[in-house]
Backbone as a chain_set.jsonl record, in Angstrom:
{"seq": "MAVIHPDVKNTLHYADTVYDHLLKHIEKIKALAAERISEDRDIAVKVDMKGQLADLWLKPGVLDRKTAAEIAKEITRLVTAAGQETAEQIAELVRAAHEYPDFDTVVAEQENSTAAEPETALQPR", "coords": {"N": [[71.566, 73.522, 140.033], [74.501, 72.536, 138.479], [75.304, 69.577, 136.773], [78.082, 67.552, 136.426], [79.275, 65.528, 133.907], [80.263, 62.16, 134.497], [82.439, 61.143, 132.966], [83.716, 63.461, 132.133], [84.429, 64.545, 134.593], [86.202, 62.544, 135.476], [88.191, 62.764, 133.525], [89.114, 65.374, 133.945], [90.149, 65.061, 136.527], [92.18, 63.221, 135.975], [93.79, 64.811, 134.31], [94.654, 66.721, 136.169], [96.152, 65.031, 137.804], [98.219, 64.17, 136.058], [99.382, 66.643, 135.562], [100.352, 67.289, 138.145], [102.183, 65.198, 138.38], [104.045, 65.811, 136.332], [104.907, 68.322, 137.226], [106.162, 67.631, 139.621], [108.404, 66.261, 138.668], [109.654, 68.299, 137.231], [110.39, 70.025, 139.303], [112.266, 68.376, 140.586], [114.227, 68.288, 138.605], [114.994, 70.98, 138.473], [116.2, 71.247, 140.957], [118.438, 69.769, 140.735], [121.89, 69.014, 140.991], [125.392, 68.501, 140.62], [128.393, 67.394, 142.154], [131.952, 67.541, 142.246], [135.176, 66.5, 143.338], [138.634, 67.095, 143.338], [141.303, 64.667, 142.988], [143.396, 65.101, 144.778], [142.106, 66.594, 146.583], [142.113, 69.358, 146.495], [140.579, 71.006, 144.937], [137.18, 71.763, 144.382], [134.057, 71.444, 142.729], [130.76, 72.542, 141.837], [128.047, 71.794, 139.843], [125.237, 73.037, 138.136], [121.822, 72.259, 137.045], [121.856, 73.079, 134.417], [124.329, 72.585, 133.541], [126.159, 74.424, 134.193], [128.784, 76.042, 135.97], [128.246, 76.269, 139.313], [129.365, 76.566, 141.802], [132.606, 77.009, 143.154], [135.41, 75.792, 144.781], [138.49, 76.357, 146.227], [141.227, 74.95, 147.809], [142.852, 76.485, 150.537], [145.963, 77.92, 149.759], [146.414, 76.504, 147.449], [146.981, 77.906, 145.155], [149.603, 78.499, 145.468], [150.857, 76.085, 145.253], [150.225, 74.961, 142.791], [150.242, 75.608, 139.252], [148.529, 78.171, 137.345], [147.591, 77.109, 134.964], [147.462, 74.359, 135.512], [145.501, 74.347, 137.502], [143.329, 75.399, 136.075], [143.013, 73.385, 134.167], [142.279, 71.217, 135.799], [139.913, 72.171, 136.953], [138.333, 72.384, 134.659], [138.209, 69.676, 133.912], [136.824, 68.582, 136.117], [134.387, 70.024, 136.053], [133.413, 69.206, 133.579], [133.041, 66.427, 134.011], [131.136, 66.501, 136.093], [129.096, 67.837, 134.772], [128.409, 65.955, 132.802], [127.366, 63.955, 134.434], [125.161, 65.317, 135.478], [123.682, 65.713, 133.135], [123.038, 63.061, 132.494], [121.445, 62.404, 134.7], [119.334, 64.196, 134.342], [118.308, 63.278, 131.919], [117.304, 60.797, 132.749], [115.343, 61.657, 134.594], [113.632, 63.066, 132.865], [112.802, 60.986, 131.233], [111.413, 59.481, 133.14], [109.452, 61.333, 133.774], [107.877, 61.252, 131.538], [106.528, 58.933, 131.794], [103.53, 58.532, 132.224], [100.873, 58.399, 134.657], [98.565, 55.662, 134.764], [95.438, 55.961, 133.226], [93.053, 54.506, 133.903], [93.747, 53.437, 136.396], [94.118, 55.762, 137.942], [91.534, 56.817, 137.875], [90.123, 54.76, 139.128], [91.286, 54.83, 141.677], [90.447, 57.359, 142.499], [87.668, 56.997, 142.537], [87.478, 55.084, 144.54], [88.436, 56.566, 146.718], [86.552, 58.622, 146.895], [84.283, 57.148, 147.376], [84.7, 56.31, 149.926], [84.493, 58.614, 151.363], [82.116, 60.612, 153.103], [79.052, 61.882, 151.744], [79.017, 65.251, 150.951], [77.589, 67.209, 149.733], [74.594, 69.194, 149.479], [71.603, 67.532, 150.126], [68.583, 66.77, 148.397], [65.326, 67.455, 149.79]], "CA": [[72.905, 73.011, 140.243], [75.0, 71.879, 137.278], [75.82, 68.226, 136.966], [79.213, 67.272, 135.537], [79.269, 64.14, 133.439], [81.345, 61.403, 135.146], [83.623, 61.037, 132.102], [84.391, 64.756, 132.178], [85.023, 64.636, 135.928], [87.357, 61.639, 135.494], [89.23, 63.316, 132.658], [89.696, 66.523, 134.65], [90.976, 64.541, 137.624], [93.379, 62.641, 135.366], [94.629, 65.928, 133.858], [95.296, 67.255, 137.378], [97.148, 64.05, 138.249], [99.357, 64.25, 135.142], [100.002, 67.938, 135.832], [101.132, 67.138, 139.381], [103.285, 64.273, 138.06], [105.047, 66.553, 135.573], [105.437, 69.369, 138.089], [107.082, 66.99, 140.571], [109.661, 65.978, 137.966], [110.29, 69.581, 136.918], [111.028, 70.486, 140.534], [113.461, 67.554, 140.791], [115.233, 68.709, 137.627], [115.488, 72.298, 138.888], [117.025, 71.11, 142.161], [119.552, 68.881, 140.427], [123.258, 69.545, 140.964], [126.415, 67.47, 140.794], [129.634, 67.916, 142.73], [133.164, 66.762, 142.021], [136.354, 66.926, 144.101], [139.862, 66.588, 142.724], [141.9, 63.532, 143.699], [144.201, 65.594, 145.91], [141.144, 67.32, 147.418], [142.46, 70.772, 146.476], [139.594, 71.761, 144.158], [135.843, 71.173, 144.342], [133.12, 72.196, 141.895], [129.356, 72.158, 141.85], [127.463, 72.135, 138.551], [123.786, 73.034, 138.224], [121.088, 71.463, 136.073], [122.156, 73.569, 133.077], [125.714, 72.259, 133.247], [126.977, 75.599, 134.479], [129.492, 76.046, 137.24], [127.461, 76.977, 140.327], [130.214, 76.857, 142.948], [133.999, 76.588, 143.008], [136.149, 75.89, 146.035], [139.924, 76.08, 146.135], [141.843, 74.789, 149.13], [143.829, 77.553, 150.811], [147.348, 77.626, 149.408], [146.524, 75.754, 146.2], [147.587, 78.777, 144.153], [151.049, 78.471, 145.688], [151.355, 74.736, 144.935], [149.935, 74.603, 141.398], [150.206, 76.722, 138.301], [147.189, 78.535, 136.893], [147.214, 76.174, 133.906], [147.08, 73.103, 136.165], [144.224, 74.58, 138.187], [142.311, 75.533, 135.028], [142.802, 72.062, 133.572], [141.558, 70.402, 136.778], [138.546, 72.706, 137.043], [137.653, 71.98, 133.426], [137.942, 68.234, 133.994], [135.797, 68.359, 137.13], [133.113, 70.571, 135.558], [132.962, 68.331, 132.502], [132.531, 65.188, 134.617], [129.896, 66.806, 136.815], [128.103, 68.168, 133.747], [127.956, 64.701, 132.199], [126.506, 63.304, 135.424], [123.913, 66.068, 135.524], [122.946, 65.421, 131.902], [122.485, 61.706, 132.622], [120.355, 62.443, 135.683], [118.204, 64.9, 133.729], [117.721, 62.365, 130.94], [116.524, 59.818, 133.506], [114.151, 62.321, 135.129], [112.731, 63.359, 131.743], [112.2, 59.707, 130.861], [110.434, 59.146, 134.179], [108.344, 62.286, 133.677], [107.026, 60.846, 130.417], [105.789, 57.727, 132.159], [102.329, 59.063, 132.849], [100.059, 57.44, 135.398], [97.529, 54.995, 133.977], [94.133, 56.622, 133.379], [92.106, 53.646, 134.618], [94.192, 53.332, 137.788], [93.843, 57.043, 138.593], [90.083, 56.93, 138.033], [89.71, 53.781, 140.14], [91.712, 55.344, 142.989], [89.574, 58.47, 142.853], [86.353, 56.449, 142.874], [87.61, 54.438, 145.852], [88.584, 57.575, 147.765], [85.284, 59.348, 147.053], [83.302, 56.227, 147.945], [84.983, 56.21, 151.361], [84.138, 59.884, 151.979], [80.673, 60.839, 153.174], [78.508, 62.872, 150.817], [79.018, 66.557, 151.608], [76.678, 68.117, 149.032], [73.247, 69.264, 150.032], [70.687, 66.516, 149.608], [67.207, 67.273, 148.266], [64.414, 66.986, 150.842]], "C": [[73.329, 72.224, 139.004], [75.57, 70.509, 137.643], [76.923, 68.001, 135.945], [79.185, 65.794, 135.189], [80.45, 63.404, 134.069], [82.604, 61.278, 134.287], [84.433, 62.336, 132.113], [85.103, 64.908, 133.521], [86.276, 63.763, 136.019], [88.507, 62.192, 134.671], [89.902, 64.518, 133.309], [90.59, 66.073, 135.801], [92.274, 63.942, 137.081], [94.332, 63.749, 134.905], [95.353, 66.559, 135.045], [96.397, 66.332, 137.87], [98.397, 64.101, 137.378], [100.105, 65.562, 135.353], [100.88, 67.86, 137.08], [102.355, 66.252, 139.164], [104.411, 65.025, 137.343], [105.701, 67.633, 136.434], [106.441, 68.812, 139.093], [108.434, 66.725, 139.905], [110.398, 67.259, 137.578], [111.018, 70.114, 138.143], [112.294, 69.686, 140.839], [114.586, 67.989, 139.856], [115.83, 70.052, 138.042], [116.437, 72.206, 140.078], [118.294, 70.303, 141.915], [120.885, 69.619, 140.402], [124.214, 68.373, 141.177], [127.69, 68.121, 141.298], [130.787, 66.97, 142.41], [134.292, 67.373, 142.843], [137.576, 66.308, 143.438], [140.458, 65.479, 143.596], [142.716, 63.98, 144.912], [143.383, 66.481, 146.85], [141.484, 68.807, 147.534], [141.389, 71.634, 145.811], [138.265, 71.01, 144.194], [134.953, 72.079, 143.495], [131.704, 71.669, 142.11], [128.745, 72.685, 140.556], [125.951, 72.025, 138.667], [123.145, 72.227, 137.096], [121.366, 71.878, 134.63], [123.573, 73.212, 132.65], [126.651, 73.417, 133.51], [127.614, 75.481, 135.856], [128.724, 76.898, 138.243], [128.318, 77.36, 141.526], [131.613, 76.291, 142.692], [134.691, 76.812, 144.341], [137.591, 75.511, 145.765], [140.475, 76.005, 147.551], [142.835, 75.925, 149.353], [145.254, 77.089, 150.49], [147.514, 76.893, 148.087], [147.181, 76.607, 145.109], [149.106, 78.85, 144.298], [151.653, 77.145, 145.242], [151.18, 74.35, 143.472], [149.947, 75.837, 140.522], [148.754, 76.993, 137.903], [146.695, 77.566, 135.824], [146.764, 74.829, 134.492], [145.717, 73.227, 136.847], [143.095, 74.656, 137.158], [141.982, 74.187, 134.401], [141.985, 71.17, 134.51], [140.111, 70.875, 136.927], [137.737, 72.278, 135.822], [137.288, 70.505, 133.465], [136.8, 67.945, 134.962], [134.426, 68.851, 136.664], [132.553, 69.695, 134.445], [132.364, 67.041, 133.059], [131.21, 65.42, 135.343], [128.78, 67.15, 135.837], [127.546, 66.931, 133.068], [127.02, 63.955, 133.149], [125.14, 63.986, 135.491], [123.06, 65.764, 134.298], [122.309, 64.032, 131.959], [121.311, 61.674, 133.596], [119.128, 63.139, 135.112], [117.524, 64.001, 132.706], [116.853, 61.317, 131.628], [115.246, 60.443, 134.056], [113.149, 62.666, 134.022], [112.047, 62.078, 131.281], [111.114, 59.322, 131.862], [109.225, 60.082, 134.123], [107.373, 61.901, 132.57], [106.332, 59.507, 130.645], [104.561, 58.165, 132.953], [101.585, 57.99, 133.627], [98.975, 56.862, 134.481], [96.169, 55.628, 134.278], [93.181, 55.783, 134.224], [92.469, 53.515, 136.092], [93.869, 54.613, 138.558], [92.349, 57.19, 138.867], [89.597, 55.972, 139.117], [90.092, 54.262, 141.543], [90.817, 56.494, 143.446], [88.197, 57.956, 143.273], [86.386, 55.77, 144.238], [87.703, 55.472, 146.967], [87.286, 58.356, 147.968], [84.203, 58.448, 147.614], [83.484, 56.119, 149.458], [84.587, 57.493, 152.093], [82.626, 60.026, 152.04], [80.262, 61.937, 152.199], [78.426, 64.214, 151.529], [78.062, 67.534, 150.929], [75.311, 68.098, 149.703], [72.344, 68.24, 149.361], [69.292, 67.115, 149.474], [66.313, 66.68, 149.352], [63.211, 66.308, 150.277]], "O": [[72.598, 71.35, 138.537], [76.22, 70.328, 138.673], [76.733, 68.228, 134.75], [79.085, 64.93, 136.06], [81.538, 63.971, 134.165], [83.716, 61.303, 134.815], [85.664, 62.317, 132.104], [86.251, 65.349, 133.573], [87.292, 64.187, 136.571], [89.666, 62.099, 135.074], [91.122, 64.664, 133.234], [91.66, 66.64, 136.021], [93.342, 64.136, 137.662], [95.544, 63.639, 135.089], [96.533, 66.896, 134.943], [97.453, 66.793, 138.304], [99.513, 64.078, 137.896], [101.335, 65.583, 135.325], [102.024, 68.315, 137.066], [103.43, 66.523, 139.7], [105.581, 64.894, 137.701], [106.914, 67.831, 136.371], [107.454, 69.449, 139.381], [109.483, 66.941, 140.512], [111.628, 67.298, 137.594], [112.143, 70.602, 138.033], [113.287, 70.25, 141.299], [115.749, 68.052, 140.255], [117.045, 70.237, 137.968], [117.372, 72.998, 140.192], [119.132, 70.174, 142.808], [120.987, 70.717, 139.856], [123.877, 67.387, 141.831], [128.025, 69.245, 140.924], [130.607, 65.755, 142.318], [134.363, 68.588, 143.025], [137.556, 65.148, 143.028], [140.154, 65.373, 144.784], [142.721, 63.313, 145.946], [143.921, 67.05, 147.8], [141.181, 69.441, 148.545], [141.291, 72.832, 146.077], [138.224, 69.788, 144.055], [135.07, 73.304, 143.532], [131.49, 70.523, 142.505], [128.898, 73.857, 140.211], [125.431, 71.056, 139.22], [123.837, 71.594, 136.298], [121.129, 71.093, 133.712], [123.975, 73.502, 131.523], [127.809, 73.392, 133.095], [127.045, 74.895, 136.778], [128.567, 78.104, 138.05], [128.042, 78.356, 142.196], [131.768, 75.229, 142.088], [134.575, 77.875, 144.95], [137.877, 74.48, 145.156], [140.223, 76.879, 148.381], [143.579, 76.284, 148.44], [145.681, 76.009, 150.899], [148.642, 76.679, 147.642], [147.863, 76.072, 144.234], [149.808, 79.219, 143.357], [152.832, 77.087, 144.891], [151.911, 73.499, 142.966], [149.7, 76.954, 140.977], [147.874, 76.156, 138.098], [145.509, 77.238, 135.783], [145.796, 74.236, 134.017], [144.889, 72.32, 136.772], [142.036, 74.055, 137.342], [140.819, 73.882, 134.135], [141.097, 70.446, 134.06], [139.194, 70.059, 137.017], [136.587, 71.859, 135.949], [136.177, 70.128, 133.091], [135.911, 67.151, 134.657], [133.42, 68.169, 136.859], [131.344, 69.47, 134.381], [131.296, 66.614, 132.622], [130.279, 64.625, 135.218], [127.627, 66.781, 136.065], [126.35, 66.859, 132.786], [126.011, 63.393, 132.724], [124.103, 63.327, 135.553], [121.849, 65.577, 134.414], [121.173, 63.849, 131.522], [120.307, 61.003, 133.352], [118.001, 62.717, 135.371], [116.296, 63.964, 132.633], [115.775, 60.988, 131.133], [114.18, 59.83, 133.993], [111.941, 62.563, 134.232], [110.855, 62.081, 130.974], [110.028, 58.889, 131.476], [108.101, 59.662, 134.396], [106.181, 62.193, 132.657], [105.625, 59.014, 129.766], [104.56, 58.165, 134.184], [101.66, 56.807, 133.292], [98.534, 57.517, 133.537], [95.8, 55.806, 135.439], [92.569, 56.295, 135.161], [91.583, 53.485, 136.946], [93.401, 54.554, 139.695], [91.943, 57.627, 139.944], [88.751, 56.336, 139.934], [89.313, 54.118, 142.486], [90.471, 56.596, 144.623], [87.628, 58.431, 144.256], [85.428, 55.87, 145.005], [87.124, 55.287, 148.037], [86.954, 58.713, 149.098], [83.283, 58.937, 148.271], [82.524, 55.864, 150.184], [84.368, 57.472, 153.305], [81.928, 59.603, 151.119], [81.059, 62.818, 151.876], [77.827, 64.307, 152.6], [77.755, 68.584, 151.494], [74.93, 67.147, 150.385], [72.346, 68.117, 148.136], [68.861, 67.882, 150.335], [66.515, 65.545, 149.782], [62.347, 65.856, 151.028]]}, "num_chains": 1, "name": "protein.A"}
């Protein structure tokens, strides 16, 4: 039976912890979206994490009340505002993703959790 040096075991556990930390933030970024509604509540947009228009809603009859230029201008304004919000949220999530867990804390938590668990490996007779 091969024995893994404790430092190697701790480093591998830390690498798994950092991987999970980064993956959690990536999933948050992928799920990110921002929505905006016009002041008169005639137009609503949803912008994805890339700043692209993901959804557009026009109130029934808005095409009769506003010109195409007015609608285009409002959509552009809403998408721009939502895109800026998304960019700020992504910047915050990226900053948080780069705040890695402390190595010593992760190792101490692992040692505490394994000390509480009973030994499951086969013991020599």
